[in-house]
C-alpha positions, 0 to 999 in steps of 0.5 A: 674522325668525322668519316669514321662516325658517319661510316659507324652511324651508317653502318648501324642503322643498315644493321639494324633495319635488315636485322629487324626485317629479318627478325620480323620475317623469321617471327611469321616463318616460325609461326607458319611452321609452328602452325604447320608442325601442330597440324602435321602432329594432329594428322599423324596422332589421328592416323596412329589411332585409326590404325589401332582400331583397324587392327583391333578390328580386324583381330576381332574379326578374324578371331570371330571367324576362326573360333566359329569356324573351330566350333563348325568342325567340332559340331559338323556331322563329319567330327567323328571322322576327325575324332577317331584318328586324333585319339588313335593319334594316327596323324596320317589319317588325321592329315587326310581328313583335315587337308581339304578344310586346311588347304580351303582355309589357307587359300581363301582365308590366308589360314597359316596354322592349323593344329590338333593337340592332346591333353598333354599338350603334344601336337598330334597334327600339324598343318604349317610350312615347315611340317614338324611333329611331336612338338610339345606346345607351351603357348599362352593361349593354349594354357588360357584354355586348360585353365578356363575350359573356355576359348582363347586368342591373341597374338603370340611369338614365335621362335622363329621371329614371326607374329601369329593370331591364335585361336584355341577350342577345347576339343569336346567329345561326348562332353569330355574334353579330349584335347584342343583344336587350333587356328592361325594366322600370321599377323603380317598377313593382316597388317599388310591388308591394312597397309594396303588401304592406307595412305600410310606404311607401316612397320613392326619391331620385336625386341632383339632379346626375345628372339634368338638370332640363329633360330630367327636366320633359320625361320627368315631362311625357311619363310623366304623373307630378307630382312638382316638381323643386324640392320638395327641394334636393339630391334629386328623387323617383322613387318614389312617382311623385305626391302626395308633397307631404304628406310633403315637410316630414318628408322635408325634416327627414330628408334634413337627418339623413342623418349620423344612422346611428339611424332618425329619429322624426316626427309628422305630423297627430298620427300617429307615423311611423318613418324608415329608409334605405339607399343606393341603387345602380345596375348600376355600383355608383355610389350614386345616392339613397337608398331610404327607408322610411317606416312609420306606428307607431300601431299600433306604439307600445309602451305603458308597462305598467300597473304602470309607470302605476300607480306613477306615478299613486301618486307624483302621489297622495302628490305632490299630498297632501304638497303641499296639505299644506305649502300650508296651512301656507305660505299662512299665511307667505305672507300675511305675506310678500306684506304685507311685499313690498307694503310694500318694492315700494311703498318700491322704486317711491316711490324709483325715481320720485321727482322727488328724485335718490337715490343709496345707498352702503355703508359705505366710500362705494361707490354700490349704487343710484340712481334715475331722477332721478339718471339724469336730473340727472347723465347717468351711466346706473345701470350706470356708476353702481352700484360707482362713488364719488359723487366722480364727480360732483365738480366742484373748486367746493368745498375740502377743508375744506367736504367735511370738515366735512361728514363731520364734521357726519355722523359726529356727528349722522348727517346733513347738509344744505346746497348744493354744485356738481356736475358732470355727465356731459356735464362741465356745472356745476350747482348741487345741494341735497343731504341726506346720512344714515347708516343704522345697525344694531343696534348702531349701526354705520353700513351705508348712506348715503342721500343725497337731492338735487334740481338747484337750477338752475330754482330759482336761476334764478327766484330771480335772476328775483325778485330782478332783478324786485324791483330793477326794481320798485323802480327804477320806482316811483322812476323815476315819482316823479322823472319826475312832478317833473321833466315837471310842472318842464320843462312849466312851463320850456317853457310859459314858453319859448314865451310868452318867444319870442312876446313878443320877436320882434324879437331873432332871436338872443333867440329863437335862443337861447330855441329852444336853450333849449327843444330842451334842455328836451324832450331831458331830457323824451326821457331821462325818457320813456325811463325810463318806457318802461323802467318801463311807467309812459309812456302809450302811445297806440297805433294801428294803424300799418303798419310798413315806413314807420316803418323807411324813415322811420328809416333815411333819418334815418341815411342822411344821415350814412351813406349807403349802409350800411342795407338793408332785406329784408323777406319777401312785401313785396308784403304789408302788415306791420300792427301796433298801436304808438305811431308817435312811440315805434316810430320812436325804438325803430328810431333807438336800435338804427340808431344803436347798429349804427352805433356796433358797425361804426364799426371794421369793414372792410366795415360792413353794417347791415340791417333784416329784416321777416317773419311769425313763429308763436311755437313752444312753446319762444318761449313758455316763453321769454316767458310774458307773450307771449299771441299766436302770430302775430307780426312779427319785425323783426330790426336786424342788423349785422357789427359788434363784438358784445357780450362774453357778460357783458354780455348780462345787464345790456343791458337795464338802465337807465344801463348802458352800455359806450360811452365817457362822452359818447356816451349815457345807456345808456337805448337798450335799455332803452327799446326793452324797455319798449316792445315789452312796452307792445305786448305784444310782447318782444325778444331779442338774439343776438350773437358777439363779432367777429360782430356783433349781431342784436336781434329785436323781435317784434309782435303782428300786428294784423287791421286794415286798413292804417291811412291816413298822416296828414299832417305837422302845419304851424304852430301853429294857434289857437282860435276863443274856446272854453272849456277847463277846465284841471285841474292840482294844480302851480301852475306847470304850471297858471299856464303853461298857462293863459297858453299856452292864452289865447295860442291865443285860448281861454277858461280856466276853472282848478281845481287837483284833481279835485274842483274841477274836477267842481264847475267843471264842474257850473256851467259844463257849457254854457260848456265845450267841453273838459276839459284835465285832470292825471292823478294829483292829491290830494284826486281824480286825473284819473281819476276825475273824469273818470267823474263828468263823464262821469256828468253828459254822456256826450259830453264831450271830455277831453284828459289831461296826465300826467308818467306813469301809475302804474295800468292805469286811464288806459290802460282809459280811454283804451280806452273812451273814445277819449281823447287823452293828451299826455304832459308837458312838451308841444308846443306846436305838438303841443297846439295840432293835438290841441286842434282836433282834439278840438274839432272831431270829432264835435261835439255842441252 
């Protein structure tokens, strides 16, 4: 605290000293500049007055001279030579008589105009560049002579943009006025003469409104001048007649400040200039422009006195010494300040950039600061939050007793920690983990409260997913154990039913009932298989399959009961959609989805079910939703209906086994769980979109297979018998072992038996040359089927093998099938299917 106080005092002292000296220097400087400006203003005023007098004097002298010249022409002895051709309007004769006088005046006196005009003010003779005859003269000076009968003079603006000093006298012959004689000289010539003898430049600007731009342009070309009509907005330059563009910037600035009476000071190319003006009027007294004086002040600029400069230098030296002395003292304090500021900045950056939301209030609960995470989570900006109360986030989900307990904890312990629901600016509710700490001063009085919170939405969703995964894993383990036992029993049942049917062919009714029992057994097996598919424990025999024929087969099965209800829409139908799936299981998946769709549209007036196929490239959002999917190029199959839709609260559970909203007897609730498990086993996924009374769309995403489309397999016909081949049958279940042995023998095969993998390996070693195929269960005690198969292949790598399984709890079997191309039959197996698989396996790639 002491260092901070000293630092503050030293800063104030140094600052006050420097500011005081600077103010003093600025006062001196301001006084000097004011004095200088006053002298420059007086100087410019004097020069402008001198210019005005010089112009008036020059005009007066020229007027007197031209008047005298015109009178001498009239009274000279040769005046008759002018009168006769004038009266006869013989321009050629008059030109020859006057030309000598005109050329002499033009060369020696810069005369630019000479006119003879009759009483109708029509030009009889014009000596001027260019020559123009027959013009009617309507000038103020001519009319004044006509009205007064005496000489008239003045400056007039011509249509070509020139200013001319004109002198007009009546032409008297024998006491009678017969016309007018006029001499003129351009004002630019008078101004040029004045400027050449003066220390300043002159500019004469005429109002554009008095001129016609086209005639002005013609005049400029005729007279060989180079001024630009567009150079200034409201004025055009008459003098100088060219090379004014380099001064256009300062002239424009000055023209924009005509309202000021004081001179105008400006710098051009580091040279100071002073500008002053006065209105310019023609012979009629009308203001037609501005006469501007531009003066180079570089030699006139009044410098500061040496004494004043000395005082300023002394003051500057004093300031430097004082500041250096104080800086040495301040530096030590500044080091401490820098350290403190660095720590404060670090703390501020940490608060501002932490991923946790931070809210700081005063002792009354009013918000004084929030960080960026607060803005991100709540949606309120910092400006909206500061000065407000945290009650702005209340959701109404917590009771008054909840908040009373919170503040009681803060009052007793100085802190509180817990979970609550809050509301964002947009009205969305979100769970929040909040920690509040009371900040106290040295007197143990609360001065602030700091709340640190985080949006718990994602963590709670993750926790729910983990809990759901644990539930499903436990359910999967349970299903696997039940399935193994059930499938073994069903395998024994179906095998014995087949044997019994073959033993009593003479009783059709008994055979029919046995076939019905067999169908019931396989339906029970189908339910078990769906459970295994859901739990991903079913062995999936995938093959490259073109999917559209499978879809058509599934739709054809449903069309028999509901003709015209289904529609297939395929994007780019000329291409094949090839995936790697279990074709039979895919058919089962589609049948289940179509059956659900039929139920959904049962009460719709115009039911419609469609199946859409298209290629799909997964985007970032899709990959985030389905992290288990590893490919982006996919085939999307969509089954859509316009039925009743699914209630939103049910969407969360539709993939759970045995969950159904159908009436009792309308299905066990395994359809979508089986679909979900099947798609997972294919490396794909499933999504459901549904809206009440609008319908449901189920999207199946298959990884696209780049292999060529497979040839369609022909349907199997009747049971195929063997040819006395020897099969090593291995199963730990005695019922399955005995029943399967009898079935194989009924199919004309020789059979060797083993009750576990170890016994199977021993049998194979003894009878390797006799055994044509090994038919082996996967899960067995002592040694399982996978391990036994590895040892047998160590004996004979070309061994033919067919697996039987109720379920597979590991990835080993899938890898085995992939590596060796083994076939897997699920228990209970269809005898017809078994006979064909055995024949295919025995007679393909025979090596012995």
